[in-house]
N, C-alpha and C positions, 0 to 999 in steps of 0.2 A: 735394679736399674730402671730408669725412666724410659719413656718412649723415644727420647732423643739419643739414647745410648749412653748418656752420662750417668754416673752413679748419683743416687739421691743423697742429699746431706743427711747426717744423723738426725733423728727425731728431736733431740734437744736443741740442735742448731736451728732447725725450722721454728721451734717454739720461741727461741730467743729472737730470731729474725722478725717474726710476727709481732712479738711484744715490743721490740724497739721501733718497728714501723708504726705500730699503734701509738707509742709514746710521742713520736715525732708529729704525727697527724693531730694528736691531742694537744700538743703545744701550739700548733698552727691554729687549731680551732679556738683554744682559750685566748690566744692573742686577739683573734677576731672578736670574740665575745667581750673581752675587756676593753678593746678599742671602742666598741659600740657603747659600752657603759660609760667610758670616759667622755665620749662625745656628747653623751646625754647629761653630763654635769657631775658625775662622780669623780672627784679629783683624785682620789686614792687609786683609781683604776689606771691612771697614767703610769704608775710604777709597775703595775702588772703587765701593761702593754710592752714594757721593756724587759720584764723578767721572763716571760714565757719564751720569747725567741732565744734568750741566753740559755735557758734550760734545754731547749731543743738543740742549740749549737753544741752544748756540752755533751749531749747524748751522741750527736753525730761524731764529735771528736773522739769520744771514748770508743765508739764502734770502730772508727778508723785505726785507733791505736791498737786495739785487740787484733784486728785483721792484719796489721803490719807485724805484730809480734808472732802471729801464727805463720805468716809467710817467711819471716826471717827471725827465727828464735835466737835470742842472744844467750849464749852459754857463759855464765859467770863462774869464774874459778873462785872457790872459797879462799878467803884470805888465810894465809899461813901465820900461825902464831910465832912470834919472835921468841926463841928459847932463852934469850938473854934479858928478857923483860922482867925486871924485879917486881914490878907492880902486878903483873900477871901471875907470877909465882905466889905472891902473897895472897892474891884473890883466890887462887885455887886452894891454897892451904886453908884459908878462912872458910870457904865453901865446904871443904872436907870436914873441918871441925864442926861446923854448924849442922851438917847432915849426919854426923856421927860415922862417917865413912872410914873404913879401914884401908881403902885403896890408896896406894902411894901415888903422888902426883907424877906426871910424865917426866921422864929423864930429860935433863938439859945438857947442852954442850958446854956448860960453864966450867972453867978450871977453878978448883978450890984448893 
């Protein structure tokens, strides 16, 4: 626990937070550098003046998305296979033949 009574974040979270913060400041710094080069006559640098803020924005967006997922994890139910899907039965039979499997394919509810 820290001095404020709040638990400290895990070491890996602190590492990633620092790395992301460094990346954002790096993008700001590189935008400034490229802007100076572009003003000095290097025409190619104008594209970098636009690129670095976009990369920084993408970084911020990704961090926001990860934090949102941590706060509100979405539990996705796995899709259930349709037992009457002929194509799926054929695919499973093909995979079993190719792998040399002796395992029977799952039972289906199909009337024969």
